[in-house]
C-alpha positions, 0 to 999 in steps of 0.5 A: 224834135225828130220824127221817125216812121216805119212802114213794113210788111207784117211777115217781118218778125220785128219789134217796131217799138224797139226799132223806134227807140234805137232810131232815137238812140242813134240820133242822140249819139250824133246830136245830143241836143236833138231831143225826143224822137216821135215815132210811129209804125205802120204794119201792113198785111197788103204788100208785094214783097217783104219790105221795111221803109224808114223815114226820119225827119229832122229840123234844119240846123247849122251843124246838120250838114251833108257830113252829119246826114251821111254819118247818121244815115250809115249808123241808122242803116247798120243798127236797124238792119241788125234788128231785122231777122229775115231778108227783105227790101230795105229803104231809109230816107232822111228828110230835113224839115223846113225852118218854120216847122212847128213841133213840140209838146202840147198841154191844154 
């Protein structure tokens, strides 16, 4: 289960839920077995320069090689930037989670 986090200055007129949904869509276009992408947005009123920082984390799998991550990164950057209406600092990081990372639905 991939994870995505957005950290952004509140002067950006963005829809964080739409961006998180787009991240999930792009991931599934590159890996249709990736599953749901958990996402969180962290707006802040305390910042220096307008910015958005996106972190996406996926489990290590054999088919997720350097070529996969380069293609995914490029597609994410293109699609997310289309959703940001004003100039700002932009950063995007992809992270590979360790093989022993535990994630999934929980039902008591």
